[in-house]
C-alpha positions as CSV (number, residue, x, y, z in Angstrom):
1,M,34.0,-5.2,-20.4
2,D,35.6,-2.3,-18.6
3,N,32.5,-0.2,-18.6
4,P,29.5,-2.5,-18.2
5,G,26.3,-1.4,-19.8
6,L,23.2,-0.8,-17.6
7,A,19.6,-0.2,-18.7
8,A,16.4,0.9,-17.0
9,V,13.2,0.0,-18.8
10,Q,10.2,2.3,-18.3
11,L,6.7,1.0,-19.1
12,C,3.1,1.8,-18.7
13,S,1.7,-1.7,-18.1
14,G,-2.0,-2.5,-17.9
15,A,-4.3,-5.5,-17.6
16,D,-3.3,-7.2,-20.9
17,L,-0.5,-9.6,-20.3
18,E,0.4,-10.2,-23.9
19,A,0.5,-6.5,-24.7
20,N,2.8,-5.9,-21.6
21,L,5.1,-8.7,-22.7
22,A,5.4,-7.3,-26.2
23,M,6.1,-3.8,-24.9
24,A,8.8,-5.1,-22.6
25,R,10.3,-7.2,-25.4
26,R,10.7,-4.2,-27.6
27,Q,12.5,-2.2,-24.9
28,L,14.7,-5.1,-24.0
29,E,15.7,-5.5,-27.6
30,A,16.6,-1.8,-27.7
31,A,18.6,-2.3,-24.5
32,A,20.6,-5.2,-26.0
33,A,21.2,-3.2,-29.2
34,A,22.5,-0.3,-27.1
35,G,25.1,-2.6,-25.5
36,A,23.5,-3.2,-22.1
37,Q,24.5,-6.3,-20.2
38,L,21.9,-5.9,-17.5
39,A,18.4,-4.5,-18.0
40,V,15.9,-3.7,-15.2
41,L,12.2,-3.9,-15.7
42,P,9.8,-2.0,-13.5
43,E,7.4,-3.2,-10.8
44,N,4.3,-5.0,-12.1
45,W,5.7,-4.9,-15.6
46,A,3.9,-8.1,-16.8
47,I,0.5,-7.3,-15.3
48,F,-0.7,-4.1,-13.6
49,D,-4.1,-5.2,-12.4
50,A,-4.9,-6.2,-8.8
51,A,-7.8,-8.4,-9.9
52,Q,-5.4,-10.7,-11.7
53,Y,-2.4,-10.9,-9.2
54,V,-3.6,-14.1,-7.5
55,S,-4.4,-16.0,-10.7
56,M,-1.2,-14.7,-12.3
57,G,0.8,-15.8,-9.3
58,R,0.0,-19.4,-10.2
59,R,1.4,-18.9,-13.7
60,L,4.8,-17.8,-12.4
61,P,6.8,-20.7,-13.9
62,E,5.3,-19.9,-17.3
63,L,6.2,-16.2,-17.0
64,L,9.7,-16.9,-15.9
65,E,10.2,-19.3,-18.8
66,R,9.1,-16.6,-21.2
67,V,11.5,-14.1,-19.7
68,G,14.2,-16.6,-19.7
69,R,13.7,-17.1,-23.4
70,M,14.1,-13.4,-24.0
71,A,17.3,-13.3,-21.9
72,R,18.8,-16.1,-24.0
73,E,17.8,-14.7,-27.3
74,L,19.1,-11.2,-26.4
75,D,22.2,-12.4,-24.5
76,L,21.0,-10.2,-21.7
77,W,20.8,-10.4,-17.9
78,I,17.3,-9.3,-16.8
79,V,16.1,-8.0,-13.5
80,A,12.5,-8.9,-14.0
81,G,10.9,-6.1,-12.1
82,T,8.2,-7.9,-10.0
83,L,5.9,-10.8,-10.8
84,P,3.2,-12.1,-8.5
85,A,4.3,-15.4,-6.9
86,A,1.8,-17.9,-5.4
87,F,4.7,-19.7,-3.7
88,R,7.4,-18.6,-1.3
89,P,11.1,-19.1,-2.2
90,D,11.1,-22.4,-0.2
91,G,8.2,-23.7,-2.3
92,S,5.5,-23.4,0.3
93,P,2.3,-21.8,-0.8
94,V,1.5,-18.3,0.2
95,P,-1.5,-18.5,2.6
96,D,-4.6,-16.4,3.1
97,G,-5.4,-16.0,-0.6
98,R,-2.4,-13.7,-1.1
99,V,0.7,-13.8,-3.2
100,R,4.2,-12.3,-3.0
101,T,5.6,-9.6,-5.2
102,A,8.8,-11.2,-6.4
103,C,11.8,-9.7,-8.2
104,H,13.7,-12.4,-10.1
105,V,17.1,-12.1,-11.7
106,I,17.5,-14.1,-14.9
107,D,21.0,-14.6,-16.5
108,S,21.8,-14.6,-20.2
109,D,21.3,-18.4,-20.3
110,G,17.7,-17.9,-19.2
111,E,18.2,-19.3,-15.7
112,V,16.8,-17.7,-12.6
113,V,19.8,-17.0,-10.3
114,A,18.1,-14.9,-7.6
115,R,14.7,-14.0,-6.2
116,Y,13.9,-11.1,-3.8
117,D,10.4,-10.8,-2.3
118,K,9.4,-7.2,-1.5
119,I,9.7,-6.6,2.2
120,H,8.0,-3.2,2.7
121,L,4.4,-3.0,1.6
122,F,2.7,0.2,0.6
123,D,-0.2,0.6,3.1
124,V,-0.8,4.3,3.1
125,E,-3.2,7.1,2.6
126,I,-2.3,9.8,0.1
127,G,-4.2,12.7,-1.5
128,D,-4.5,11.4,-5.0
129,A,-7.5,10.1,-6.9
130,Q,-7.1,6.6,-5.5
131,G,-6.5,7.8,-2.0
132,S,-5.9,4.5,-0.2
133,Y,-3.3,1.8,-1.0
134,R,-3.3,-1.5,0.9
135,E,-0.7,-3.8,-0.7
136,S,-0.8,-6.1,2.4
137,A,-4.4,-7.1,1.4
138,T,-3.0,-8.8,-1.7
139,F,0.7,-9.5,-0.9
140,E,2.6,-11.3,1.8
141,P,5.9,-9.5,2.7
142,G,9.2,-11.1,2.1
143,D,11.8,-11.4,4.9
144,R,15.2,-11.9,3.3
145,L,17.7,-9.5,1.7
146,V,19.3,-10.6,-1.6
147,C,22.5,-9.7,-3.4
148,V,23.6,-11.4,-6.6
149,Q,26.8,-11.4,-8.6
150,T,26.4,-10.4,-12.2
151,P,28.7,-9.5,-15.1
152,V,28.2,-5.8,-14.4
153,G,28.9,-6.1,-10.6
154,R,27.3,-7.2,-7.4
155,V,23.6,-6.2,-7.4
156,G,21.4,-5.6,-4.4
157,L,17.7,-6.1,-5.0
158,S,14.9,-3.9,-3.7
159,V,11.4,-2.8,-4.9
160,C,9.6,0.5,-4.8
161,Y,8.5,1.3,-1.3
162,D,11.7,-0.3,0.0
163,L,13.3,2.9,-1.1
164,R,12.2,4.8,2.0
165,F,14.0,2.4,4.3
166,P,17.8,3.2,4.3
167,E,18.7,0.4,6.6
168,L,17.8,-2.1,3.9
169,Y,20.3,-0.5,1.5
170,R,23.0,-0.3,4.2
171,A,22.6,-4.0,4.8
172,L,22.9,-4.6,1.0
173,F,26.0,-2.5,1.0
174,E,27.4,-4.6,3.8
175,Q,26.7,-7.7,1.6
176,G,29.0,-6.2,-1.1
177,A,26.4,-4.4,-3.3
178,E,28.0,-2.2,-6.0
179,I,24.7,-1.6,-7.8
180,L,21.3,-1.1,-6.3
181,V,18.2,-1.8,-8.4
182,V,14.8,-0.3,-7.6
183,P,11.9,-1.6,-9.9
184,A,9.1,0.7,-9.0
185,A,5.6,2.0,-9.6
186,F,5.7,5.3,-7.6
187,T,2.5,7.2,-7.6
188,Q,2.5,10.5,-9.5
189,L,2.0,12.4,-6.2
190,T,4.8,10.7,-4.2
191,G,7.1,10.3,-7.1
192,E,7.1,14.0,-7.9
193,A,8.0,14.8,-4.3
194,H,10.3,11.9,-3.3
195,W,11.5,9.6,-6.1
196,Q,14.6,11.4,-7.2
197,P,15.8,12.6,-3.8
198,L,15.5,9.1,-2.4
199,L,17.3,7.5,-5.3
200,R,20.1,10.0,-5.0
201,A,20.3,9.6,-1.3
202,R,20.6,5.8,-1.6
203,A,23.4,6.2,-4.2
204,I,25.4,8.8,-2.2
205,E,25.2,7.2,1.3
206,N,26.2,3.7,-0.1
207,Q,28.5,4.9,-2.9
208,C,26.6,2.6,-5.3
209,Y,25.1,3.0,-8.7
210,V,21.3,3.0,-8.5
211,I,19.0,1.9,-11.3
212,G,15.5,3.2,-10.8
213,S,13.2,1.5,-13.3
214,A,9.7,2.8,-13.1
215,Q,6.1,2.6,-14.4
216,G,5.1,5.9,-15.9
217,G,1.6,6.9,-17.1
218,R,-2.1,6.2,-16.5
219,H,-3.1,2.7,-15.7
220,G,-6.8,3.2,-15.0
221,P,-9.3,5.8,-13.8
222,T,-7.5,6.4,-10.5
223,R,-3.9,5.1,-10.9
224,V,-1.2,7.3,-12.4
225,T,2.5,6.6,-11.9
226,W,5.4,9.0,-12.0
227,G,7.9,7.4,-14.3
228,H,11.2,9.4,-14.5
229,S,13.4,6.3,-14.7
230,Q,17.0,7.1,-14.1
231,I,20.5,5.7,-13.4
232,I,22.6,7.5,-10.7
233,D,26.3,7.1,-10.1
234,P,27.9,6.7,-6.6
235,W,28.5,10.5,-6.4
236,G,24.8,11.1,-6.7
237,R,24.9,12.3,-10.3
238,I,22.0,11.5,-12.6
239,V,23.9,10.0,-15.5
240,A,20.9,9.1,-17.5
241,G,17.1,9.7,-17.2
242,C,13.8,10.1,-18.9
243,G,10.5,11.8,-18.2
244,G,7.1,10.4,-17.2
245,V,6.0,9.2,-20.7
246,S,6.2,5.5,-21.3
247,P,7.6,3.4,-22.8
248,A,11.2,4.6,-22.5
249,L,14.7,3.3,-22.2
250,V,17.6,4.7,-20.1
251,T,21.1,3.4,-20.6
252,A,24.4,4.2,-18.9
253,V,27.8,2.6,-18.2
254,R,29.3,1.7,-14.9
255,D,32.9,2.7,-14.3
256,P,34.2,0.2,-11.6
257,G,37.5,2.0,-11.3
258,E,35.9,5.3,-10.6
259,Q,33.6,3.7,-8.0
260,A,36.6,2.0,-6.3
261,R,38.5,5.3,-6.2
262,L,35.5,7.1,-4.7
263,R,35.2,4.5,-2.0
264,R,38.9,4.6,-1.3
265,D,39.1,8.4,-1.1
266,M,36.0,8.8,1.0
267,P,35.9,5.6,3.1
268,V,32.5,6.3,4.7
269,A,32.1,2.6,5.6
270,S,35.1,2.7,7.9
271,H,34.0,6.0,9.5
272,R,30.7,4.7,10.8
273,R,30.2,5.1,14.6
274,L,26.6,3.9,15.2
């Protein structure tokens, strides 16, 4: 396919696993019907409830099997946002009563072909209703960058708060990334200020397509996410996007020839001096 189909799925997930899975399934069906070959789910798409992350992390094989079934039935590659994982990629258990927040890529045969564990954890103080965020209390950070070859191009994996660290994306670019995916759950406050500028910056500086797939809406008394999922081309143009209301689906096509021409005409990689 000359113009591979890309999709960003936006959700407003909560504490009900089955409801979240059903909501995701409907959007993935719509993505497949729209011609997408690769669909990206948001961070915490299957469960958005800190009280359940550790117990859900022990159910990771079951959850991956269910996502794999959807991928097979829909003939769709799925970047499965993040799921809590009680085990590291090498199979060793995560210590200290924590889990990892893991982004899996499942191919259209339903097989897991890549896993990235979120490296940068959101331990911050911001002026919203929740105020304090301490992801490190629940999650152990990952320590390995991951790129994976897919039918739509070479995909570099990242998650949410990673977006603020450009060196991660430069390293993915150096590993051959043509598309950068960012499953996220940006807060309403930080999302309004920074989500779009950061996505566009990562696209422009690395001459990559960027798929920002976000949570959007109210998840409880104090947690509200920004949404505004979007797909950005290597020139920094927002080629498709939606607002903060979930669920929603954003689709676009990648033009590999245009991307190659841009990289040839403006060879920023060869101009680096530092």
